N, C-alpha and C positions, 0 to 999 in steps of 0.2 A: 442275720449274718453279724459277726463279730467285727469290730473296727479294724483289727489287725489283718483280718482276712481281706477287707476291703481296701486296705492299702498296698496289697500285693499289686505290682504293675500288671499282671496278667488277669486280674480279676474283672469279670464282666457281669458282675452281680447287677440286677436291675435297680436295686435300691440307690446306686450311684447316681442315677439319673435325678433323684430328688434332693439329694444331700451334698453333692459335689458341684463345684463350679463348672460352668460351660467350658472354660479354658481347659480344665482337667479332662473333661469327657472328650474334647477335640484331641488333646494330646494322647489319651488313651486309645482312641480309634485310629490315630494317624501314626502311633509309635509303638505303644506297649502291645497291642493286640496283633500287630503284623510280625510275621516270621521273617519278612525280608527288610526289616528296619535298617540294618547295617549295609543295605545296598540302596535303599530308596528314601532315607531321611537324613536331614542335617537339623541340627538345633542350634539356633543362634541366641544365646543367653544374653539378654539386655536387660538392665536395671535402670529405672529413671528415679532419681533421688527427689524428695520434696513432694510427692503426689499425696501422701498421707496428711501432711500439714495444710496442703491447699484444700484438700477435701473436708477437712475438719475445721477450717478457719470460718468462724461464724460471721466475720464481716464480709468475706467474699468467697462464697462457695465455688468450689472448683468448676461447677457447671458441667455441661454435657462432655466437654473434653476430658476431664478426669475420669469420668465414668467409662471411657474408652480403654483406660490403661490399669484400672484397679477395680476390685470387687467391692460393690457398694449395695447397701439395702436401705431404701427410703432416705437418701441423701446422706447416709452415714456409713462409715467403714464396715465391712463385714470381716471381723477379726478371725472368725473361724476359717472362712474361705482363704484369706490370706496365709493363715497358718498352714492349711493342707496344700496350697499351692507352693508355697516356700519349700515344704517337705518334698513335694514332687520334684521342684527344680533342683534341690541340693542333694537328694538321696535317690529317688527312684529313676530319674533320667540316667545319671551315670552309672547306675547299676545294669542297665539294659542296653546302652548305646556305646558303640566303640568310641574312645575318646578322640579319635581322629575325625569324627562326624559331630563334634561338640565344640562349638566356638563361643568363648566368653569374653564379654567386654568389660571395661571399667565402667563404674556407675556414672551416668550422665545427670547433671543438674537440670531440673525442670526450668523452663525459660520465662514465662509459660510456653509451652510448645517447644518444639526443636527449631531453633533459628538458624538458617543457613548462613546468616552474615556473622554469627558468632564464632570466633576462631575455634573455641574447643568443640563446638558442635560441627564445624568443617571437618576437624580431624576425625572425629567420631564417624560422621557420615561417609567420609572418604575410606576409612578402615573397613567399615561395615560393607560398603559397596564393593570394594576391592576383594574382601573375603567372599562375598555373595558370588561375585562374577567368576572368581577363580573356581570355587566350588562347582558352579553350574557348568562351566565349560568342561571341567574334569568329568562331571557326571554325564555330559553329553558325548565326551570321549569314550567313556566306559560303556555307554549304550551302543555307540557305533561298533566298538570292539566286539561286543556280545552278539550284535546282530550280524557280523562279518560271516560270510560264507566261507566253510572249509575249502582250501585249495583242492581241486580234482583234476587229475591229468587228462581224463576222458572230456571233461567239460572244457578245459583248456584247449584241447585239440579241436574239438567242434567248433569252439569260438574262433579259433585262428582259420579254420576252413571257411567258415562264414565270412569272415573279414576278407579273405582272399577273393572269395566269390564275388562280394560287393565291389571290390577294387576292380576285378576283370569286367564286371558288368558295365562299370562306368566308362571303361575304355574300349568296349566291344564295339566293333563296327560291322554292321550287317552288309554282306557282300550280295551281289545278284545270285550267286551260285547257292548261297544259303537259303534263299528265298524260293528257288525253283522246285516245284513239286514233280517228282517222277512217278 
């Protein structure tokens, strides 16, 4: 397979399993290969500055935390994977996803880690949490609207008769005349 063919968002060529990052594979399965991506997916594009320097600093390797955020091979950066992932983020995702479903954030400086007591981190976390909650609530509302039953006059009339019958049954009093068998 030619590389340009593999870089197409809808490419499902099996060679991608061996040469592309796990993150890219997850994005492909969850976004590129889905027809309903503009109804089911949101992308929150976040960048954390400084990971590359920490990962390559010989005096204090980034440790396992950095490996959670960056592609590495044998304690070193994987520049090929980083290049492919950057291409995916900058070109492929915007090409297939409606821009209303893509939220980008300013780069955040590595702390190390994200520190909730740091004012810039607080602002970042607040903005991200607000955006996430707003989009999830909208998504829930959309799902409820989609699942709503179409109004039907016959169903409404049957429901009203049943409601009336239940109300009458609660107040119905049995008399001796109603219980006599003739």
